[in-house]
Chimera marker file (.cmm) of the C-alpha trace (Angstrom):
<marker_set name="trace">
<marker id="1" x="78.531" y="128.485" z="114.501" r="1" g="1" b="0" radius="0.5"/>
<marker id="2" x="79.770" y="126.546" z="117.536" r="1" g="1" b="0" radius="0.5"/>
<marker id="3" x="78.748" y="123.185" z="116.041" r="1" g="1" b="0" radius="0.5"/>
<marker id="4" x="80.769" y="123.856" z="112.886" r="1" g="1" b="0" radius="0.5"/>
<marker id="5" x="83.853" y="124.550" z="114.973" r="1" g="1" b="0" radius="0.5"/>
<marker id="6" x="83.428" y="121.262" z="116.849" r="1" g="1" b="0" radius="0.5"/>
<marker id="7" x="83.237" y="119.292" z="113.602" r="1" g="1" b="0" radius="0.5"/>
<marker id="8" x="86.591" y="120.650" z="112.440" r="1" g="1" b="0" radius="0.5"/>
<marker id="9" x="87.677" y="122.341" z="109.244" r="1" g="1" b="0" radius="0.5"/>
<marker id="10" x="86.418" y="121.263" z="105.841" r="1" g="1" b="0" radius="0.5"/>
<marker id="11" x="89.695" y="119.483" z="105.068" r="1" g="1" b="0" radius="0.5"/>
<marker id="12" x="89.493" y="117.593" z="108.384" r="1" g="1" b="0" radius="0.5"/>
<marker id="13" x="85.901" y="116.506" z="107.664" r="1" g="1" b="0" radius="0.5"/>
<marker id="14" x="86.835" y="115.383" z="104.133" r="1" g="1" b="0" radius="0.5"/>
<marker id="15" x="89.768" y="113.370" z="105.487" r="1" g="1" b="0" radius="0.5"/>
<marker id="16" x="87.544" y="111.728" z="108.108" r="1" g="1" b="0" radius="0.5"/>
<marker id="17" x="84.920" y="110.840" z="105.488" r="1" g="1" b="0" radius="0.5"/>
<marker id="18" x="87.580" y="109.351" z="103.203" r="1" g="1" b="0" radius="0.5"/>
<marker id="19" x="88.659" y="106.928" z="105.926" r="1" g="1" b="0" radius="0.5"/>
<marker id="20" x="85.058" y="105.679" z="106.205" r="1" g="1" b="0" radius="0.5"/>
<marker id="21" x="85.083" y="104.416" z="102.598" r="1" g="1" b="0" radius="0.5"/>
<marker id="22" x="86.048" y="100.717" z="102.539" r="1" g="1" b="0" radius="0.5"/>
<marker id="23" x="89.009" y="99.629" z="100.452" r="1" g="1" b="0" radius="0.5"/>
<marker id="24" x="88.113" y="97.924" z="97.154" r="1" g="1" b="0" radius="0.5"/>
<marker id="25" x="89.866" y="94.706" z="98.226" r="1" g="1" b="0" radius="0.5"/>
<marker id="26" x="87.842" y="94.585" z="101.457" r="1" g="1" b="0" radius="0.5"/>
<marker id="27" x="84.581" y="95.024" z="99.530" r="1" g="1" b="0" radius="0.5"/>
<marker id="28" x="85.556" y="92.358" z="97.004" r="1" g="1" b="0" radius="0.5"/>
<marker id="29" x="86.456" y="89.898" z="99.756" r="1" g="1" b="0" radius="0.5"/>
<marker id="30" x="83.322" y="90.570" z="101.829" r="1" g="1" b="0" radius="0.5"/>
<marker id="31" x="81.054" y="89.995" z="98.818" r="1" g="1" b="0" radius="0.5"/>
<marker id="32" x="82.968" y="86.905" z="97.724" r="1" g="1" b="0" radius="0.5"/>
<marker id="33" x="84.148" y="88.055" z="94.293" r="1" g="1" b="0" radius="0.5"/>
<marker id="34" x="87.274" y="86.357" z="92.927" r="1" g="1" b="0" radius="0.5"/>
<marker id="35" x="90.626" y="88.163" z="93.114" r="1" g="1" b="0" radius="0.5"/>
<marker id="36" x="90.601" y="88.535" z="89.327" r="1" g="1" b="0" radius="0.5"/>
<marker id="37" x="87.813" y="91.148" z="89.592" r="1" g="1" b="0" radius="0.5"/>
<marker id="38" x="89.011" y="94.655" z="88.807" r="1" g="1" b="0" radius="0.5"/>
<marker id="39" x="87.674" y="97.613" z="90.768" r="1" g="1" b="0" radius="0.5"/>
<marker id="40" x="86.683" y="100.541" z="88.539" r="1" g="1" b="0" radius="0.5"/>
<marker id="41" x="84.809" y="102.813" z="90.980" r="1" g="1" b="0" radius="0.5"/>
<marker id="42" x="81.809" y="103.362" z="93.200" r="1" g="1" b="0" radius="0.5"/>
<marker id="43" x="78.275" y="104.103" z="92.043" r="1" g="1" b="0" radius="0.5"/>
<marker id="44" x="75.834" y="105.943" z="94.314" r="1" g="1" b="0" radius="0.5"/>
<marker id="45" x="72.275" y="104.538" z="94.309" r="1" g="1" b="0" radius="0.5"/>
<marker id="46" x="69.280" y="106.605" z="95.469" r="1" g="1" b="0" radius="0.5"/>
<marker id="47" x="66.754" y="103.887" z="96.436" r="1" g="1" b="0" radius="0.5"/>
<marker id="48" x="63.731" y="106.162" z="96.927" r="1" g="1" b="0" radius="0.5"/>
<marker id="49" x="63.799" y="107.343" z="93.302" r="1" g="1" b="0" radius="0.5"/>
<marker id="50" x="65.719" y="104.296" z="91.962" r="1" g="1" b="0" radius="0.5"/>
<marker id="51" x="68.276" y="106.560" z="90.296" r="1" g="1" b="0" radius="0.5"/>
<marker id="52" x="72.055" y="106.616" z="90.247" r="1" g="1" b="0" radius="0.5"/>
<marker id="53" x="74.315" y="109.622" z="90.667" r="1" g="1" b="0" radius="0.5"/>
<marker id="54" x="76.012" y="110.205" z="87.316" r="1" g="1" b="0" radius="0.5"/>
<marker id="55" x="77.902" y="113.378" z="88.112" r="1" g="1" b="0" radius="0.5"/>
<marker id="56" x="78.284" y="116.285" z="90.472" r="1" g="1" b="0" radius="0.5"/>
<marker id="57" x="80.060" y="119.599" z="90.248" r="1" g="1" b="0" radius="0.5"/>
<marker id="58" x="80.355" y="122.806" z="92.239" r="1" g="1" b="0" radius="0.5"/>
<marker id="59" x="80.554" y="125.604" z="89.657" r="1" g="1" b="0" radius="0.5"/>
<marker id="60" x="80.619" y="128.221" z="92.406" r="1" g="1" b="0" radius="0.5"/>
<marker id="61" x="80.729" y="128.077" z="96.205" r="1" g="1" b="0" radius="0.5"/>
<marker id="62" x="77.426" y="126.951" z="97.659" r="1" g="1" b="0" radius="0.5"/>
<marker id="63" x="76.013" y="125.695" z="94.347" r="1" g="1" b="0" radius="0.5"/>
<marker id="64" x="76.081" y="121.953" z="93.637" r="1" g="1" b="0" radius="0.5"/>
<marker id="65" x="74.863" y="120.566" z="90.315" r="1" g="1" b="0" radius="0.5"/>
<marker id="66" x="73.977" y="116.865" z="90.207" r="1" g="1" b="0" radius="0.5"/>
<marker id="67" x="73.207" y="114.625" z="87.238" r="1" g="1" b="0" radius="0.5"/>
<marker id="68" x="71.268" y="111.387" z="87.590" r="1" g="1" b="0" radius="0.5"/>
<marker id="69" x="71.066" y="108.244" z="85.446" r="1" g="1" b="0" radius="0.5"/>
<marker id="70" x="68.454" y="105.498" z="85.236" r="1" g="1" b="0" radius="0.5"/>
<marker id="71" x="70.943" y="102.601" z="85.375" r="1" g="1" b="0" radius="0.5"/>
<marker id="72" x="74.265" y="101.967" z="87.132" r="1" g="1" b="0" radius="0.5"/>
<marker id="73" x="75.924" y="101.414" z="83.770" r="1" g="1" b="0" radius="0.5"/>
<marker id="74" x="74.970" y="104.881" z="82.581" r="1" g="1" b="0" radius="0.5"/>
<marker id="75" x="76.106" y="106.401" z="85.876" r="1" g="1" b="0" radius="0.5"/>
<marker id="76" x="79.487" y="104.699" z="85.784" r="1" g="1" b="0" radius="0.5"/>
<marker id="77" x="80.229" y="105.769" z="82.214" r="1" g="1" b="0" radius="0.5"/>
<marker id="78" x="79.582" y="109.443" z="83.048" r="1" g="1" b="0" radius="0.5"/>
<marker id="79" x="81.659" y="109.552" z="86.244" r="1" g="1" b="0" radius="0.5"/>
<marker id="80" x="85.408" y="109.843" z="86.473" r="1" g="1" b="0" radius="0.5"/>
<marker id="81" x="87.123" y="106.471" z="86.809" r="1" g="1" b="0" radius="0.5"/>
<marker id="82" x="89.339" y="105.968" z="89.858" r="1" g="1" b="0" radius="0.5"/>
<link id1="1" id2="2" r="1" g="1" b="0" radius="0.2"/>
<link id1="2" id2="3" r="1" g="1" b="0" radius="0.2"/>
<link id1="3" id2="4" r="1" g="1" b="0" radius="0.2"/>
<link id1="4" id2="5" r="1" g="1" b="0" radius="0.2"/>
<link id1="5" id2="6" r="1" g="1" b="0" radius="0.2"/>
<link id1="6" id2="7" r="1" g="1" b="0" radius="0.2"/>
<link id1="7" id2="8" r="1" g="1" b="0" radius="0.2"/>
<link id1="8" id2="9" r="1" g="1" b="0" radius="0.2"/>
<link id1="9" id2="10" r="1" g="1" b="0" radius="0.2"/>
<link id1="10" id2="11" r="1" g="1" b="0" radius="0.2"/>
<link id1="11" id2="12" r="1" g="1" b="0" radius="0.2"/>
<link id1="12" id2="13" r="1" g="1" b="0" radius="0.2"/>
<link id1="13" id2="14" r="1" g="1" b="0" radius="0.2"/>
<link id1="14" id2="15" r="1" g="1" b="0" radius="0.2"/>
<link id1="15" id2="16" r="1" g="1" b="0" radius="0.2"/>
<link id1="16" id2="17" r="1" g="1" b="0" radius="0.2"/>
<link id1="17" id2="18" r="1" g="1" b="0" radius="0.2"/>
<link id1="18" id2="19" r="1" g="1" b="0" radius="0.2"/>
<link id1="19" id2="20" r="1" g="1" b="0" radius="0.2"/>
<link id1="20" id2="21" r="1" g="1" b="0" radius="0.2"/>
<link id1="21" id2="22" r="1" g="1" b="0" radius="0.2"/>
<link id1="22" id2="23" r="1" g="1" b="0" radius="0.2"/>
<link id1="23" id2="24" r="1" g="1" b="0" radius="0.2"/>
<link id1="24" id2="25" r="1" g="1" b="0" radius="0.2"/>
<link id1="25" id2="26" r="1" g="1" b="0" radius="0.2"/>
<link id1="26" id2="27" r="1" g="1" b="0" radius="0.2"/>
<link id1="27" id2="28" r="1" g="1" b="0" radius="0.2"/>
<link id1="28" id2="29" r="1" g="1" b="0" radius="0.2"/>
<link id1="29" id2="30" r="1" g="1" b="0" radius="0.2"/>
<link id1="30" id2="31" r="1" g="1" b="0" radius="0.2"/>
<link id1="31" id2="32" r="1" g="1" b="0" radius="0.2"/>
<link id1="32" id2="33" r="1" g="1" b="0" radius="0.2"/>
<link id1="33" id2="34" r="1" g="1" b="0" radius="0.2"/>
<link id1="34" id2="35" r="1" g="1" b="0" radius="0.2"/>
<link id1="35" id2="36" r="1" g="1" b="0" radius="0.2"/>
<link id1="36" id2="37" r="1" g="1" b="0" radius="0.2"/>
<link id1="37" id2="38" r="1" g="1" b="0" radius="0.2"/>
<link id1="38" id2="39" r="1" g="1" b="0" radius="0.2"/>
<link id1="39" id2="40" r="1" g="1" b="0" radius="0.2"/>
<link id1="40" id2="41" r="1" g="1" b="0" radius="0.2"/>
<link id1="41" id2="42" r="1" g="1" b="0" radius="0.2"/>
<link id1="42" id2="43" r="1" g="1" b="0" radius="0.2"/>
<link id1="43" id2="44" r="1" g="1" b="0" radius="0.2"/>
<link id1="44" id2="45" r="1" g="1" b="0" radius="0.2"/>
<link id1="45" id2="46" r="1" g="1" b="0" radius="0.2"/>
<link id1="46" id2="47" r="1" g="1" b="0" radius="0.2"/>
<link id1="47" id2="48" r="1" g="1" b="0" radius="0.2"/>
<link id1="48" id2="49" r="1" g="1" b="0" radius="0.2"/>
<link id1="49" id2="50" r="1" g="1" b="0" radius="0.2"/>
<link id1="50" id2="51" r="1" g="1" b="0" radius="0.2"/>
<link id1="51" id2="52" r="1" g="1" b="0" radius="0.2"/>
<link id1="52" id2="53" r="1" g="1" b="0" radius="0.2"/>
<link id1="53" id2="54" r="1" g="1" b="0" radius="0.2"/>
<link id1="54" id2="55" r="1" g="1" b="0" radius="0.2"/>
<link id1="55" id2="56" r="1" g="1" b="0" radius="0.2"/>
<link id1="56" id2="57" r="1" g="1" b="0" radius="0.2"/>
<link id1="57" id2="58" r="1" g="1" b="0" radius="0.2"/>
<link id1="58" id2="59" r="1" g="1" b="0" radius="0.2"/>
<link id1="59" id2="60" r="1" g="1" b="0" radius="0.2"/>
<link id1="60" id2="61" r="1" g="1" b="0" radius="0.2"/>
<link id1="61" id2="62" r="1" g="1" b="0" radius="0.2"/>
<link id1="62" id2="63" r="1" g="1" b="0" radius="0.2"/>
<link id1="63" id2="64" r="1" g="1" b="0" radius="0.2"/>
<link id1="64" id2="65" r="1" g="1" b="0" radius="0.2"/>
<link id1="65" id2="66" r="1" g="1" b="0" radius="0.2"/>
<link id1="66" id2="67" r="1" g="1" b="0" radius="0.2"/>
<link id1="67" id2="68" r="1" g="1" b="0" radius="0.2"/>
<link id1="68" id2="69" r="1" g="1" b="0" radius="0.2"/>
<link id1="69" id2="70" r="1" g="1" b="0" radius="0.2"/>
<link id1="70" id2="71" r="1" g="1" b="0" radius="0.2"/>
<link id1="71" id2="72" r="1" g="1" b="0" radius="0.2"/>
<link id1="72" id2="73" r="1" g="1" b="0" radius="0.2"/>
<link id1="73" id2="74" r="1" g="1" b="0" radius="0.2"/>
<link id1="74" id2="75" r="1" g="1" b="0" radius="0.2"/>
<link id1="75" id2="76" r="1" g="1" b="0" radius="0.2"/>
<link id1="76" id2="77" r="1" g="1" b="0" radius="0.2"/>
<link id1="77" id2="78" r="1" g="1" b="0" radius="0.2"/>
<link id1="78" id2="79" r="1" g="1" b="0" radius="0.2"/>
<link id1="79" id2="80" r="1" g="1" b="0" radius="0.2"/>
<link id1="80" id2="81" r="1" g="1" b="0" radius="0.2"/>
<link id1="81" id2="82" r="1" g="1" b="0" radius="0.2"/>
</marker_set>
């Protein structure tokens, strides 16, 4: 229990994780894409199984349901656009 207290509350951990996500403009610039490219979201790739996260939900506390897709295109069409 002591370790959980040191990490902070759930909202504090979520806020800290959100700051670790790079801004779309920074990603575009680091990869060298032109400014005309439009950011539509992130896709999570699982390299060991070569799958892509297509959706996730928490229907009740402690239960997480995940859906996977075979291609990034299928994953991006099933996820919520930012």
